[in-house]
Residue, then its C-alpha position, 0 to 999 in steps of 0.5 A: m293657258p289662256k282661254s278665249a271666246k275664240g279657244w285656246e291663246p297658246l302664244c301666251a301661255c307659260w311653258r315648260v322645257s319640258a313640254a317641247e319632247i311631249i310635242l315635238p313628236n307631234f310636229e315632226a311627223g306633220m303635225r301643224k296646229i298648237t291646239e291639236a298638241l294640246n292634247a298631248l299635255h297638261v294644260e292649266v286653263l285661265d279662263e276670262k275671270d282669271w285674266k279679264r282683269f288684266d284686258s277689260d278691253g277686250r284686247l289683250f287676244w287682238n290678232m294682228n296680221t294684217q294692215a286693217d287689224y294695225d289701222e284698227a289698232r291704232r285707230a284705239l291706241k288715238a281713241e284712247n289716248t284723247 
């Protein structure tokens, strides 16, 4: 699982199917943060040194939740292509 300066990046991880049976009880008990459920798993960490070669601009883990995030991504892409 990649780990950035902001913490775990679970959406970019490779998961074993068997992980579901380990962490599902946590979610059924009310836990809602996958990063908390990670404590029940053996996680191989991919630090910045491992993934930075694929992302020299620091965009790999951009979070796009708002219109402003989308606009920023479009500006960056346009600048990159000019």
